[in-house]
PDB file of N, CA, C and O in Angstrom:
ATOM      1  N   MET A   1      22.043   7.093  -4.500  1.00  0.00           N
ATOM      2  CA  MET A   1      20.654   7.104  -4.074  1.00  0.00           C
ATOM      3  C   MET A   1      19.965   5.830  -4.574  1.00  0.00           C
ATOM      4  O   MET A   1      20.161   5.414  -5.716  1.00  0.00           O
ATOM      5  N   VAL A   2      19.172   5.232  -3.723  1.00  0.00           N
ATOM      6  CA  VAL A   2      18.471   4.003  -4.059  1.00  0.00           C
ATOM      7  C   VAL A   2      17.227   4.332  -4.872  1.00  0.00           C
ATOM      8  O   VAL A   2      16.449   5.218  -4.518  1.00  0.00           O
ATOM      9  N   GLU A   3      17.056   3.603  -5.965  1.00  0.00           N
ATOM     10  CA  GLU A   3      15.886   3.798  -6.826  1.00  0.00           C
ATOM     11  C   GLU A   3      14.645   3.239  -6.135  1.00  0.00           C
ATOM     12  O   GLU A   3      14.654   2.079  -5.724  1.00  0.00           O
ATOM     13  N   PRO A   4      13.572   4.029  -5.994  1.00  0.00           N
ATOM     14  CA  PRO A   4      12.369   3.505  -5.340  1.00  0.00           C
ATOM     15  C   PRO A   4      11.709   2.413  -6.176  1.00  0.00           C
ATOM     16  O   PRO A   4      11.685   2.468  -7.405  1.00  0.00           O
ATOM     17  N   LYS A   5      11.180   1.431  -5.477  1.00  0.00           N
ATOM     18  CA  LYS A   5      10.452   0.335  -6.103  1.00  0.00           C
ATOM     19  C   LYS A   5       8.975   0.546  -5.806  1.00  0.00           C
ATOM     20  O   LYS A   5       8.616   1.421  -5.018  1.00  0.00           O
ATOM     21  N   VAL A   6       8.130  -0.242  -6.427  1.00  0.00           N
ATOM     22  CA  VAL A   6       6.693  -0.169  -6.163  1.00  0.00           C
ATOM     23  C   VAL A   6       6.246  -1.531  -5.656  1.00  0.00           C
ATOM     24  O   VAL A   6       6.541  -2.563  -6.258  1.00  0.00           O
ATOM     25  N   PHE A   7       5.528  -1.515  -4.538  1.00  0.00           N
ATOM     26  CA  PHE A   7       5.023  -2.742  -3.944  1.00  0.00           C
ATOM     27  C   PHE A   7       3.499  -2.737  -3.991  1.00  0.00           C
ATOM     28  O   PHE A   7       2.854  -1.730  -3.697  1.00  0.00           O
ATOM     29  N   LYS A   8       2.945  -3.877  -4.366  1.00  0.00           N
ATOM     30  CA  LYS A   8       1.492  -4.063  -4.375  1.00  0.00           C
ATOM     31  C   LYS A   8       1.150  -4.829  -3.103  1.00  0.00           C
ATOM     32  O   LYS A   8       1.627  -5.945  -2.891  1.00  0.00           O
ATOM     33  N   ILE A   9       0.322  -4.221  -2.259  1.00  0.00           N
ATOM     34  CA  ILE A   9      -0.041  -4.830  -0.982  1.00  0.00           C
ATOM     35  C   ILE A   9      -1.537  -5.110  -0.982  1.00  0.00           C
ATOM     36  O   ILE A   9      -2.352  -4.213  -1.200  1.00  0.00           O
ATOM     37  N   LYS A  10      -1.883  -6.366  -0.732  1.00  0.00           N
ATOM     38  CA  LYS A  10      -3.286  -6.778  -0.645  1.00  0.00           C
ATOM     39  C   LYS A  10      -3.560  -7.245   0.774  1.00  0.00           C
ATOM     40  O   LYS A  10      -2.711  -7.860   1.420  1.00  0.00           O
ATOM     41  N   GLY A  11      -4.764  -6.942   1.245  1.00  0.00           N
ATOM     42  CA  GLY A  11      -5.145  -7.381   2.576  1.00  0.00           C
ATOM     43  C   GLY A  11      -6.550  -6.947   2.917  1.00  0.00           C
ATOM     44  O   GLY A  11      -7.336  -6.576   2.046  1.00  0.00           O
ATOM     45  N   THR A  12      -6.854  -6.999   4.209  1.00  0.00           N
ATOM     46  CA  THR A  12      -8.158  -6.571   4.715  1.00  0.00           C
ATOM     47  C   THR A  12      -7.943  -5.791   6.003  1.00  0.00           C
ATOM     48  O   THR A  12      -6.906  -5.914   6.656  1.00  0.00           O
ATOM     49  N   PHE A  13      -8.941  -4.987   6.356  1.00  0.00           N
ATOM     50  CA  PHE A  13      -8.916  -4.323   7.659  1.00  0.00           C
ATOM     51  C   PHE A  13     -10.329  -4.225   8.194  1.00  0.00           C
ATOM     52  O   PHE A  13     -11.300  -4.223   7.437  1.00  0.00           O
ATOM     53  N   ARG A  14     -10.427  -4.145   9.513  1.00  0.00           N
ATOM     54  CA  ARG A  14     -11.732  -4.050  10.151  1.00  0.00           C
ATOM     55  C   ARG A  14     -12.190  -2.603  10.140  1.00  0.00           C
ATOM     56  O   ARG A  14     -11.452  -1.699  10.532  1.00  0.00           O
ATOM     57  N   MET A  15     -13.423  -2.395   9.685  1.00  0.00           N
ATOM     58  CA  MET A  15     -13.953  -1.040   9.592  1.00  0.00           C
ATOM     59  C   MET A  15     -15.315  -1.010  10.270  1.00  0.00           C
ATOM     60  O   MET A  15     -16.314  -1.414   9.675  1.00  0.00           O
ATOM     61  N   GLY A  16     -15.362  -0.541  11.497  1.00  0.00           N
ATOM     62  CA  GLY A  16     -16.618  -0.469  12.238  1.00  0.00           C
ATOM     63  C   GLY A  16     -17.191  -1.841  12.505  1.00  0.00           C
ATOM     64  O   GLY A  16     -16.457  -2.782  12.809  1.00  0.00           O
ATOM     65  N   ASP A  17     -18.514  -1.957  12.391  1.00  0.00           N
ATOM     66  CA  ASP A  17     -19.188  -3.232  12.620  1.00  0.00           C
ATOM     67  C   ASP A  17     -19.239  -4.086  11.356  1.00  0.00           C
ATOM     68  O   ASP A  17     -19.684  -5.234  11.397  1.00  0.00           O
ATOM     69  N   ASN A  18     -18.786  -3.530  10.241  1.00  0.00           N
ATOM     70  CA  ASN A  18     -18.815  -4.260   8.972  1.00  0.00           C
ATOM     71  C   ASN A  18     -17.811  -5.406   8.995  1.00  0.00           C
ATOM     72  O   ASN A  18     -16.855  -5.395   9.770  1.00  0.00           O
ATOM     73  N   PRO A  19     -18.041  -6.394   8.133  1.00  0.00           N
ATOM     74  CA  PRO A  19     -17.013  -7.424   7.985  1.00  0.00           C
ATOM     75  C   PRO A  19     -15.730  -6.788   7.452  1.00  0.00           C
ATOM     76  O   PRO A  19     -15.714  -5.601   7.128  1.00  0.00           O
ATOM     77  N   ARG A  20     -14.693  -7.547   7.365  1.00  0.00           N
ATOM     78  CA  ARG A  20     -13.396  -7.003   6.949  1.00  0.00           C
ATOM     79  C   ARG A  20     -13.468  -6.399   5.548  1.00  0.00           C
ATOM     80  O   ARG A  20     -14.043  -6.983   4.630  1.00  0.00           O
ATOM     81  N   GLN A  21     -12.877  -5.229   5.408  1.00  0.00           N
ATOM     82  CA  GLN A  21     -12.860  -4.471   4.157  1.00  0.00           C
ATOM     83  C   GLN A  21     -11.596  -4.834   3.368  1.00  0.00           C
ATOM     84  O   GLN A  21     -10.491  -4.621   3.869  1.00  0.00           O
ATOM     85  N   PRO A  22     -11.725  -5.377   2.150  1.00  0.00           N
ATOM     86  CA  PRO A  22     -10.531  -5.700   1.363  1.00  0.00           C
ATOM     87  C   PRO A  22      -9.907  -4.438   0.765  1.00  0.00           C
ATOM     88  O   PRO A  22     -10.602  -3.453   0.516  1.00  0.00           O
ATOM     89  N   PHE A  23      -8.598  -4.475   0.538  1.00  0.00           N
ATOM     90  CA  PHE A  23      -7.908  -3.357  -0.097  1.00  0.00           C
ATOM     91  C   PHE A  23      -6.744  -3.877  -0.937  1.00  0.00           C
ATOM     92  O   PHE A  23      -6.213  -4.963  -0.705  1.00  0.00           O
ATOM     93  N   THR A  24      -6.373  -3.068  -1.910  1.00  0.00           N
ATOM     94  CA  THR A  24      -5.153  -3.262  -2.695  1.00  0.00           C
ATOM     95  C   THR A  24      -4.525  -1.894  -2.840  1.00  0.00           C
ATOM     96  O   THR A  24      -5.165  -0.954  -3.312  1.00  0.00           O
ATOM     97  N   ARG A  25      -3.270  -1.782  -2.434  1.00  0.00           N
ATOM     98  CA  ARG A  25      -2.572  -0.495  -2.508  1.00  0.00           C
ATOM     99  C   ARG A  25      -1.240  -0.671  -3.213  1.00  0.00           C
ATOM    100  O   ARG A  25      -0.556  -1.677  -3.029  1.00  0.00           O
ATOM    101  N   TYR A  26      -0.877   0.311  -4.020  1.00  0.00           N
ATOM    102  CA  TYR A  26       0.447   0.380  -4.622  1.00  0.00           C
ATOM    103  C   TYR A  26       1.232   1.412  -3.825  1.00  0.00           C
ATOM    104  O   TYR A  26       0.819   2.567  -3.713  1.00  0.00           O
ATOM    105  N   VAL A  27       2.370   0.989  -3.270  1.00  0.00           N
ATOM    106  CA  VAL A  27       3.140   1.850  -2.380  1.00  0.00           C
ATOM    107  C   VAL A  27       4.574   1.958  -2.895  1.00  0.00           C
ATOM    108  O   VAL A  27       5.247   0.938  -3.045  1.00  0.00           O
ATOM    109  N   PRO A  28       5.061   3.183  -3.173  1.00  0.00           N
ATOM    110  CA  PRO A  28       6.467   3.334  -3.542  1.00  0.00           C
ATOM    111  C   PRO A  28       7.330   3.288  -2.283  1.00  0.00           C
ATOM    112  O   PRO A  28       7.032   3.957  -1.293  1.00  0.00           O
ATOM    113  N   ALA A  29       8.397   2.497  -2.327  1.00  0.00           N
ATOM    114  CA  ALA A  29       9.291   2.361  -1.177  1.00  0.00           C
ATOM    115  C   ALA A  29      10.585   1.708  -1.641  1.00  0.00           C
ATOM    116  O   ALA A  29      10.662   1.194  -2.757  1.00  0.00           O
ATOM    117  N   THR A  30      11.596   1.728  -0.784  1.00  0.00           N
ATOM    118  CA  THR A  30      12.867   1.095  -1.123  1.00  0.00           C
ATOM    119  C   THR A  30      12.922  -0.362  -0.679  1.00  0.00           C
ATOM    120  O   THR A  30      13.773  -1.119  -1.147  1.00  0.00           O
ATOM    121  N   SER A  31      12.012  -0.767   0.232  1.00  0.00           N
ATOM    122  CA  SER A  31      11.965  -2.158   0.692  1.00  0.00           C
ATOM    123  C   SER A  31      10.534  -2.514   1.074  1.00  0.00           C
ATOM    124  O   SER A  31       9.688  -1.635   1.241  1.00  0.00           O
ATOM    125  N   ASP A  32      10.272  -3.819   1.213  1.00  0.00           N
ATOM    126  CA  ASP A  32       8.916  -4.223   1.591  1.00  0.00           C
ATOM    127  C   ASP A  32       8.583  -3.805   3.020  1.00  0.00           C
ATOM    128  O   ASP A  32       7.422  -3.531   3.323  1.00  0.00           O
ATOM    129  N   GLU A  33       9.592  -3.752   3.912  1.00  0.00           N
ATOM    130  CA  GLU A  33       9.348  -3.288   5.281  1.00  0.00           C
ATOM    131  C   GLU A  33       8.926  -1.821   5.292  1.00  0.00           C
ATOM    132  O   GLU A  33       8.018  -1.432   6.027  1.00  0.00           O
ATOM    133  N   GLU A  34       9.592  -1.014   4.472  1.00  0.00           N
ATOM    134  CA  GLU A  34       9.242   0.406   4.376  1.00  0.00           C
ATOM    135  C   GLU A  34       7.838   0.579   3.785  1.00  0.00           C
ATOM    136  O   GLU A  34       7.084   1.450   4.218  1.00  0.00           O
ATOM    137  N   ALA A  35       7.493  -0.245   2.803  1.00  0.00           N
ATOM    138  CA  ALA A  35       6.162  -0.187   2.192  1.00  0.00           C
ATOM    139  C   ALA A  35       5.083  -0.518   3.218  1.00  0.00           C
ATOM    140  O   ALA A  35       4.037   0.129   3.246  1.00  0.00           O
ATOM    141  N   LEU A  36       5.330  -1.527   4.065  1.00  0.00           N
ATOM    142  CA  LEU A  36       4.366  -1.887   5.104  1.00  0.00           C
ATOM    143  C   LEU A  36       4.181  -0.756   6.106  1.00  0.00           C
ATOM    144  O   LEU A  36       3.053  -0.456   6.497  1.00  0.00           O
ATOM    145  N   GLU A  37       5.270  -0.128   6.524  1.00  0.00           N
ATOM    146  CA  GLU A  37       5.171   0.995   7.462  1.00  0.00           C
ATOM    147  C   GLU A  37       4.337   2.127   6.865  1.00  0.00           C
ATOM    148  O   GLU A  37       3.505   2.722   7.549  1.00  0.00           O
ATOM    149  N   LYS A  38       4.567   2.419   5.584  1.00  0.00           N
ATOM    150  CA  LYS A  38       3.808   3.471   4.903  1.00  0.00           C
ATOM    151  C   LYS A  38       2.327   3.104   4.837  1.00  0.00           C
ATOM    152  O   LYS A  38       1.465   3.955   5.056  1.00  0.00           O
ATOM    153  N   LEU A  39       2.032   1.837   4.534  1.00  0.00           N
ATOM    154  CA  LEU A  39       0.644   1.379   4.469  1.00  0.00           C
ATOM    155  C   LEU A  39      -0.036   1.512   5.827  1.00  0.00           C
ATOM    156  O   LEU A  39      -1.146   2.038   5.914  1.00  0.00           O
ATOM    157  N   TYR A  40       0.618   1.041   6.889  1.00  0.00           N
ATOM    158  CA  TYR A  40       0.043   1.151   8.238  1.00  0.00           C
ATOM    159  C   TYR A  40      -0.240   2.614   8.580  1.00  0.00           C
ATOM    160  O   TYR A  40      -1.288   2.934   9.141  1.00  0.00           O
ATOM    161  N   SER A  41       0.689   3.488   8.242  1.00  0.00           N
ATOM    162  CA  SER A  41       0.523   4.914   8.517  1.00  0.00           C
ATOM    163  C   SER A  41      -0.649   5.502   7.734  1.00  0.00           C
ATOM    164  O   SER A  41      -1.469   6.230   8.293  1.00  0.00           O
ATOM    165  N   ASP A  42      -0.728   5.187   6.443  1.00  0.00           N
ATOM    166  CA  ASP A  42      -1.793   5.731   5.591  1.00  0.00           C
ATOM    167  C   ASP A  42      -3.175   5.244   6.013  1.00  0.00           C
ATOM    168  O   ASP A  42      -4.096   6.046   6.161  1.00  0.00           O
ATOM    169  N   LEU A  43      -3.325   3.924   6.208  1.00  0.00           N
ATOM    170  CA  LEU A  43      -4.635   3.391   6.602  1.00  0.00           C
ATOM    171  C   LEU A  43      -5.039   3.889   7.985  1.00  0.00           C
ATOM    172  O   LEU A  43      -6.215   4.151   8.238  1.00  0.00           O
ATOM    173  N   GLY A  44      -4.066   4.019   8.873  1.00  0.00           N
ATOM    174  CA  GLY A  44      -4.359   4.521  10.214  1.00  0.00           C
ATOM    175  C   GLY A  44      -4.868   5.951  10.184  1.00  0.00           C
ATOM    176  O   GLY A  44      -5.815   6.288  10.895  1.00  0.00           O
ATOM    177  N   SER A  45      -4.245   6.798   9.367  1.00  0.00           N
ATOM    178  CA  SER A  45      -4.678   8.193   9.325  1.00  0.00           C
ATOM    179  C   SER A  45      -5.967   8.370   8.519  1.00  0.00           C
ATOM    180  O   SER A  45      -6.781   9.231   8.853  1.00  0.00           O
ATOM    181  N   GLU A  46      -6.166   7.575   7.470  1.00  0.00           N
ATOM    182  CA  GLU A  46      -7.366   7.719   6.638  1.00  0.00           C
ATOM    183  C   GLU A  46      -8.612   7.118   7.282  1.00  0.00           C
ATOM    184  O   GLU A  46      -9.704   7.674   7.164  1.00  0.00           O
ATOM    185  N   HIS A  47      -8.449   5.980   7.965  1.00  0.00           N
ATOM    186  CA  HIS A  47      -9.611   5.238   8.463  1.00  0.00           C
ATOM    187  C   HIS A  47      -9.613   5.038   9.980  1.00  0.00           C
ATOM    188  O   HIS A  47     -10.543   4.438  10.519  1.00  0.00           O
ATOM    189  N   GLY A  48      -8.589   5.530  10.671  1.00  0.00           N
ATOM    190  CA  GLY A  48      -8.520   5.353  12.119  1.00  0.00           C
ATOM    191  C   GLY A  48      -8.337   3.899  12.527  1.00  0.00           C
ATOM    192  O   GLY A  48      -8.813   3.477  13.580  1.00  0.00           O
ATOM    193  N   VAL A  49      -7.645   3.137  11.689  1.00  0.00           N
ATOM    194  CA  VAL A  49      -7.455   1.705  11.912  1.00  0.00           C
ATOM    195  C   VAL A  49      -6.129   1.470  12.628  1.00  0.00           C
ATOM    196  O   VAL A  49      -5.107   2.053  12.262  1.00  0.00           O
ATOM    197  N   LYS A  50      -6.149   0.618  13.646  1.00  0.00           N
ATOM    198  CA  LYS A  50      -4.917   0.248  14.346  1.00  0.00           C
ATOM    199  C   LYS A  50      -4.197  -0.840  13.559  1.00  0.00           C
ATOM    200  O   LYS A  50      -4.811  -1.566  12.777  1.00  0.00           O
ATOM    201  N   ARG A  51      -2.890  -0.943  13.774  1.00  0.00           N
ATOM    202  CA  ARG A  51      -2.086  -1.947  13.073  1.00  0.00           C
ATOM    203  C   ARG A  51      -2.607  -3.357  13.301  1.00  0.00           C
ATOM    204  O   ARG A  51      -2.552  -4.198  12.404  1.00  0.00           O
ATOM    205  N   THR A  52      -3.108  -3.614  14.498  1.00  0.00           N
ATOM    206  CA  THR A  52      -3.603  -4.961  14.817  1.00  0.00           C
ATOM    207  C   THR A  52      -4.890  -5.294  14.069  1.00  0.00           C
ATOM    208  O   THR A  52      -5.274  -6.462  13.995  1.00  0.00           O
ATOM    209  N   GLU A  53      -5.563  -4.285  13.515  1.00  0.00           N
ATOM    210  CA  GLU A  53      -6.804  -4.498  12.769  1.00  0.00           C
ATOM    211  C   GLU A  53      -6.562  -4.654  11.267  1.00  0.00           C
ATOM    212  O   GLU A  53      -7.500  -4.864  10.498  1.00  0.00           O
ATOM    213  N   ILE A  54      -5.291  -4.550  10.856  1.00  0.00           N
ATOM    214  CA  ILE A  54      -4.926  -4.688   9.445  1.00  0.00           C
ATOM    215  C   ILE A  54      -4.301  -6.063   9.241  1.00  0.00           C
ATOM    216  O   ILE A  54      -3.365  -6.448   9.942  1.00  0.00           O
ATOM    217  N   GLU A  55      -4.836  -6.794   8.268  1.00  0.00           N
ATOM    218  CA  GLU A  55      -4.322  -8.129   7.960  1.00  0.00           C
ATOM    219  C   GLU A  55      -3.743  -8.103   6.546  1.00  0.00           C
ATOM    220  O   GLU A  55      -4.461  -7.837   5.582  1.00  0.00           O
ATOM    221  N   ILE A  56      -2.449  -8.378   6.427  1.00  0.00           N
ATOM    222  CA  ILE A  56      -1.772  -8.383   5.137  1.00  0.00           C
ATOM    223  C   ILE A  56      -1.836  -9.794   4.557  1.00  0.00           C
ATOM    224  O   ILE A  56      -1.444 -10.757   5.216  1.00  0.00           O
ATOM    225  N   HIS A  57      -2.331  -9.914   3.323  1.00  0.00           N
ATOM    226  CA  HIS A  57      -2.425 -11.213   2.658  1.00  0.00           C
ATOM    227  C   HIS A  57      -1.269 -11.428   1.692  1.00  0.00           C
ATOM    228  O   HIS A  57      -0.787 -12.549   1.530  1.00  0.00           O
ATOM    229  N   GLU A  58      -0.823 -10.345   1.048  1.00  0.00           N
ATOM    230  CA  GLU A  58       0.204 -10.494   0.013  1.00  0.00           C
ATOM    231  C   GLU A  58       0.934  -9.170  -0.178  1.00  0.00           C
ATOM    232  O   GLU A  58       0.319  -8.104  -0.186  1.00  0.00           O
ATOM    233  N   ILE A  59       2.254  -9.253  -0.332  1.00  0.00           N
ATOM    234  CA  ILE A  59       3.044  -8.076  -0.689  1.00  0.00           C
ATOM    235  C   ILE A  59       4.042  -8.503  -1.761  1.00  0.00           C
ATOM    236  O   ILE A  59       4.850  -9.407  -1.549  1.00  0.00           O
ATOM    237  N   THR A  60       3.973  -7.840  -2.914  1.00  0.00           N
ATOM    238  CA  THR A  60       4.842  -8.196  -4.032  1.00  0.00           C
ATOM    239  C   THR A  60       5.389  -6.936  -4.684  1.00  0.00           C
ATOM    240  O   THR A  60       4.724  -5.901  -4.727  1.00  0.00           O
ATOM    241  N   GLU A  61       6.613  -7.041  -5.192  1.00  0.00           N
ATOM    242  CA  GLU A  61       7.189  -5.943  -5.951  1.00  0.00           C
ATOM    243  C   GLU A  61       6.642  -6.020  -7.373  1.00  0.00           C
ATOM    244  O   GLU A  61       6.619  -7.093  -7.976  1.00  0.00           O
ATOM    245  N   VAL A  62       6.205  -4.891  -7.902  1.00  0.00           N
ATOM    246  CA  VAL A  62       5.627  -4.864  -9.247  1.00  0.00           C
ATOM    247  C   VAL A  62       6.366  -3.857 -10.121  1.00  0.00           C
ATOM    248  O   VAL A  62       7.070  -2.976  -9.626  1.00  0.00           O
ATOM    249  N   ASP A  63       6.191  -4.006 -11.413  1.00  0.00           N
ATOM    250  CA  ASP A  63       6.754  -3.065 -12.368  1.00  0.00           C
ATOM    251  C   ASP A  63       5.966  -1.755 -12.281  1.00  0.00           C
ATOM    252  O   ASP A  63       4.737  -1.789 -12.223  1.00  0.00           O
ATOM    253  N   PRO A  64       6.639  -0.612 -12.270  1.00  0.00           N
ATOM    254  CA  PRO A  64       5.928   0.669 -12.170  1.00  0.00           C
ATOM    255  C   PRO A  64       4.877   0.884 -13.261  1.00  0.00           C
ATOM    256  O   PRO A  64       3.930   1.642 -13.056  1.00  0.00           O
ATOM    257  N   SER A  65       5.027   0.235 -14.408  1.00  0.00           N
ATOM    258  CA  SER A  65       4.047   0.409 -15.483  1.00  0.00           C
ATOM    259  C   SER A  65       2.697  -0.230 -15.149  1.00  0.00           C
ATOM    260  O   SER A  65       1.704   0.063 -15.815  1.00  0.00           O
ATOM    261  N   GLU A  66       2.638  -1.104 -14.125  1.00  0.00           N
ATOM    262  CA  GLU A  66       1.381  -1.730 -13.708  1.00  0.00           C
ATOM    263  C   GLU A  66       0.504  -0.795 -12.869  1.00  0.00           C
ATOM    264  O   GLU A  66      -0.688  -1.047 -12.694  1.00  0.00           O
ATOM    265  N   VAL A  67       1.096   0.276 -12.356  1.00  0.00           N
ATOM    266  CA  VAL A  67       0.376   1.202 -11.486  1.00  0.00           C
ATOM    267  C   VAL A  67      -0.652   1.982 -12.299  1.00  0.00           C
ATOM    268  O   VAL A  67      -0.339   2.502 -13.370  1.00  0.00           O
ATOM    269  N   GLU A  68      -1.889   2.063 -11.786  1.00  0.00           N
ATOM    270  CA  GLU A  68      -2.967   2.750 -12.499  1.00  0.00           C
ATOM    271  C   GLU A  68      -3.183   4.183 -12.013  1.00  0.00           C
ATOM    272  O   GLU A  68      -3.708   5.008 -12.760  1.00  0.00           O
ATOM    273  N   ASP A  69      -2.791   4.491 -10.783  1.00  0.00           N
ATOM    274  CA  ASP A  69      -3.000   5.818 -10.207  1.00  0.00           C
ATOM    275  C   ASP A  69      -2.147   6.848 -10.955  1.00  0.00           C
ATOM    276  O   ASP A  69      -0.920   6.749 -10.945  1.00  0.00           O
ATOM    277  N   PRO A  70      -2.784   7.844 -11.608  1.00  0.00           N
ATOM    278  CA  PRO A  70      -2.024   8.811 -12.401  1.00  0.00           C
ATOM    279  C   PRO A  70      -1.042   9.643 -11.575  1.00  0.00           C
ATOM    280  O   PRO A  70       0.031   9.993 -12.067  1.00  0.00           O
ATOM    281  N   THR A  71      -1.386   9.957 -10.349  1.00  0.00           N
ATOM    282  CA  THR A  71      -0.488  10.738  -9.497  1.00  0.00           C
ATOM    283  C   THR A  71       0.775   9.948  -9.186  1.00  0.00           C
ATOM    284  O   THR A  71       1.880  10.485  -9.264  1.00  0.00           O
ATOM    285  N   LEU A  72       0.618   8.686  -8.835  1.00  0.00           N
ATOM    286  CA  LEU A  72       1.764   7.831  -8.530  1.00  0.00           C
ATOM    287  C   LEU A  72       2.591   7.569  -9.784  1.00  0.00           C
ATOM    288  O   LEU A  72       3.820   7.524  -9.715  1.00  0.00           O
ATOM    289  N   ARG A  73       1.932   7.396 -10.930  1.00  0.00           N
ATOM    290  CA  ARG A  73       2.658   7.192 -12.193  1.00  0.00           C
ATOM    291  C   ARG A  73       3.536   8.410 -12.506  1.00  0.00           C
ATOM    292  O   ARG A  73       4.680   8.266 -12.937  1.00  0.00           O
ATOM    293  N   GLU A  74       2.990   9.601 -12.283  1.00  0.00           N
ATOM    294  CA  GLU A  74       3.759  10.822 -12.533  1.00  0.00           C
ATOM    295  C   GLU A  74       4.939  10.907 -11.577  1.00  0.00           C
ATOM    296  O   GLU A  74       6.040  11.283 -11.979  1.00  0.00           O
ATOM    297  N   LEU A  75       4.718  10.562 -10.322  1.00  0.00           N
ATOM    298  CA  LEU A  75       5.785  10.573  -9.319  1.00  0.00           C
ATOM    299  C   LEU A  75       6.912   9.613  -9.708  1.00  0.00           C
ATOM    300  O   LEU A  75       8.089   9.910  -9.503  1.00  0.00           O
ATOM    301  N   LEU A  76       6.540   8.464 -10.269  1.00  0.00           N
ATOM    302  CA  LEU A  76       7.522   7.455 -10.668  1.00  0.00           C
ATOM    303  C   LEU A  76       8.145   7.747 -12.031  1.00  0.00           C
ATOM    304  O   LEU A  76       9.122   7.103 -12.414  1.00  0.00           O
ATOM    305  N   GLY A  77       7.594   8.706 -12.761  1.00  0.00           N
ATOM    306  CA  GLY A  77       8.111   9.044 -14.078  1.00  0.00           C
ATOM    307  C   GLY A  77       7.709   8.055 -15.148  1.00  0.00           C
ATOM    308  O   GLY A  77       8.428   7.875 -16.130  1.00  0.00           O
ATOM    309  N   VAL A  78       6.555   7.407 -14.969  1.00  0.00           N
ATOM    310  CA  VAL A  78       6.053   6.438 -15.944  1.00  0.00           C
ATOM    311  C   VAL A  78       5.139   7.165 -16.919  1.00  0.00           C
ATOM    312  O   VAL A  78       4.239   7.897 -16.509  1.00  0.00           O
ATOM    313  N   GLU A  79       5.370   6.963 -18.186  1.00  0.00           N
ATOM    314  CA  GLU A  79       4.552   7.616 -19.220  1.00  0.00           C
ATOM    315  C   GLU A  79       3.329   6.806 -19.530  1.00  0.00           C
ATOM    316  O   GLU A  79       2.525   7.199 -20.375  1.00  0.00           O
TER     317      GLU A  79
END
């Protein structure tokens, strides 16, 4: 079984008439392609944003200890 990695994805998306909304998300995945698919799915369902309205600025693999979300930390087994 492949050990999941954590990817930090930064970018912007269009939200209504407002200027682009910046975001930073930590996504557990086995590859950066899988992390992007998960991000597109999550933002689309949460905000009704189409993939073409999401602009990715940076995607990097990070150490799980950098994650601040307690739910994700528990999922990753980080103390």
